[in-house]
N, C-alpha and C positions, 0 to 999 in steps of 0.2 A: 383258790380252790373252792373256798366256801361260797364265793359269789357264783361260781359255776353251778352249784346244786340249787341255790335260791332262784336265780334268774334263768338258768338253763334247763331246770327240771321242775321245781315246785311250782313256779309262776305259769309255766306252759301247761302243767297238769291242773291248775286252777284249784288247788286244795286249800283249805283253811289254814292259816299260819298264826302264830302267837305274837310274833313281833312285827311292828311296823317296819317299813323299809329303812328308815333312819335308825331305828333301834337295832336292826340286823346289821347294819353297817358298824355300829358300835360293838357288836359281838366280833365282827371281823377285825376291827381296830384293836380290840382287846387282845385277840389271838396274835395279831402281828406285833404289838408292843411286847407282849410277854415273851414270845419267840425271839423278838430282836434283843431283849434283855438277856435271854439265854445265850444267844449268839455272842454277845459282847463278853459276858462273864466267861464263856468258853474260851474266847480269844485271849482274855486276860491271862488265864491259867495255861494257855497253849502257846505262849510267846517264845518259848525256847524251842518247842517242837516245830512251830511254823517257820522259824528262822531257818530250819534245815529243810523242811518239807516244801514250804512255799514261800521263799524269801522275798519274792517280789510282791506278795499280797499282804504282807505284815503292815498293819496300820498303827496299833497301839505301841507306843514307844517311839514312833516316827512321826506320824501325822498328829497324833493326840497323846497326851500323858497317860499313864496308868491311872492317876487320880481322877482325870476328866472321864476316863473310861468307866471307872467305878460310879462316878456321879450319874453318868448317862444310863448305866445299868439300873441303878436304883430308881431313877425317874421313870424310865420305861416300865420296869416291873410294877412299881407302885400304881402308876396310872392304869396299867392293864388290869391289874387286880381290882382297882377301885371301880372301873367300868364293869367289871364282872360282878361285882357287889351290886351295883345299880340294876343291871339286867336281871339278876336273881330276884330282886325285889319287884321289878316290872312284872314278872311272870308269877309273882307270889310265892316264890320258893327261895326264902333267903338263905337256907342252908346250902343251896347250890353255889353259893359264893366260895365255899371251900374247895370247890373244883379248881378254880383259878389259882387259889393259894397253893393247892397241891402240885399243880402243873409248874408254877413258878419254883416251888421248893425242889421239885424233882429236877429241873433244868439246872438249879444250882448244884445239887448233890452230883448230878452227872458231870458237870464241869470240874468239880473239886476232887471227886473220888471215884464215882461209879465207872467212868469211861476207862478207868485203868484196869478194870476187872474184865477178864476175857468173856466176850459175848455179851455181858450184862449191858454194857453201854450201848452196843449195837441195838439190843433188844428194846432198850428204853427209848431211843431216838425213833426207832420204828413204831413203837407203841404210841408215843406223843403225836407223831404225824397221823397215824390213823384215828387217834381220838379228836383231832381237829375236824374230822368228818362226823364222828358220833355226836360231838357236842352241838352240832346243828339240829339233830333230832331231839336232844335233850332240852334245848331252849326254844325251838321253833315248832316242833311237832307235838312233843309230849304235852305242853300245857294247853294246845288246841284240840286235844283228843278227848271225845266224849263218847257216850254210850252209842250215840247214832253213827259215829264215823270211826269206831274203834278198829274194825277190820281194815278199812282203807288205810288208815294211819299206820297200823302195823305193818302193811305192806310196804309202805314207803320208808319206814324205819328199817325194815329188814333189807331193803335195797341199799340204804346208807351203810348198813353193817357189811353187806357184800363188798362195797367199795372200800371200806375201811380195811377189810381183810386183804384185798388186793394191794392197797397202799402199804399195808404192813409188810406183806411178802416182798414186794419190789424194793421197798425202802431198806429192808434188813439185808437183802442181797447187796444193795448199793453201799451201805455202811461197812460191810465186810470187804468189798472190793476196794473202798477207800482206805481201809486198814492195810491191805496189801500194797496199795500205792504208797502209803506213808510209813512203811515198815522202818526205814532207816532212822527217821526222826523220832518215831515211837520208841525204838529200841534205846536210842541215846538218853531218852527221858525215863527209862526204866518201866515203861508201861508193858502190860501183859496182854497184848491183843492176840487173836488166834494165829495170824501168820508169824508172830514172834514165837509163840509157844510151839507150833508144829511145822513151820516153814511156809514160805509163799506157794510152793508147788502143791503141797497137800491141801493148803487152804483153797487154792484155786479149783482143785478137783472137788472139794466139798461144795464151793459155790456152784460149780458145774451141775452136780447132782441136785442140789436144792432148787436150781433154776427150773427143773421140770415140774416142780410142784405148782407155782403160778401158771406155768404153760397148760398143764392139765386142767387147773381150776378154771381158766378162762375158756378152754375148749369144751369143758363139761357144761359151763354156764351158757355157752353159745348154743350148744346142742339141745339143752333142756328148756331154756327160756327164750331164746332170741332167733332161732333159726328161721322162723317164718318172717322175720323182719329182714328183707334182703339187704337193704342199705347198711343197717347195723352190722350184720354179719360180714359184709364186704369190708366195712370200716375197720372192724376189730382184726380181721385177718391181715389186712394191709398195714395198719399203723400200730398194732399191738402184738399179734401173734408173730407176724413176720419178723419184726425187729427183735422180738424175744428169742426166736430160734437163731437168728444171726448172733445174738449175744451169746447164746449157749455154745455155738460153734467156735466163736472167737475165744471164749473163756477157756476152752480146752487147751488152746495153743499159746495164750497170752503169757508173756514172761517179763516184759519190760514195764517200767513206770509209765511210759507214754501209752502203752497199750491199755493198762489198767485205768488210767485217767480217761481215756476214750470210752471204755466200757462203763465207767461211772456216769459220765455224761449221758451215754445211751440209755442207761436205766432211768435217768431223770426224764428224758424225753418219753420213754415207754410210759412211765407213771403219769405224765401230763396228758398223753393221748388217751391212756386209759380212762382217766377222770373225765375228759372231754367226751367220751363215748355216751355219757349220760345225756348230754344235749342231743346227740344223734338219735339215741333211743327215744327220747321224749318227742322229737319232731317227727320221727318215723311213726310212732304210735298215733300222734295227733292227726297226721295227714294221710296215715294208712298207706304209706308209699312203699 
């Protein structure tokens, strides 16, 4: 996702950037390593739940031991934070290293306790995903911003923020849908997710209602900023708005684990195509098609 913004947007727009290509790859690597560590620590604490919800995908305790998983978690997280420390010094902002430490700590807290709190865990995961977009601006745009290009860079940072908001909304919906899908295993582990607290049906209706927020957000964005870009408008209507409307319709009637799993996957594709739209926008603007 971070590579899409760098090479599918910033490079095409030919704006000044703070990081060299290989340094930017380090930023991506740091993000991936810390996220990978978070995924592992989450799976360590989710072994019993996954044994019920996803028995075929359980790795820890089968393919690798819990001790090996802990060692891998530590290795990935420490390496990711160390790279973040290096990049913070590259842009002459050593204090920014705390961002990577905070993200790693949040992922650990999520795995050990926060995900058991109703909606809190969902919001944290969605925020962390959206922050993986914002961090691009912090490390690649902000250090390259000066008096002469402040307005231009502010515009690009605001675009990143818009995409971060979109990613947050879609991923929040997806996290709640996944909770509905995993209700049985979560209940057996004493977790307090929204579907456990108020029931699958009511939670589904809440997701149905919340789904209109990103839909209206996208339609408003198209109408205000992108309507004159024909290819962009068609792309968003076909690959983002259309699937999102389909999701809303199916969400109203979904009742089975299989249906909720399908809807979770659908949201993942909507998120991907939504992020890819920045490439379409950039090319459409460049060639004025």
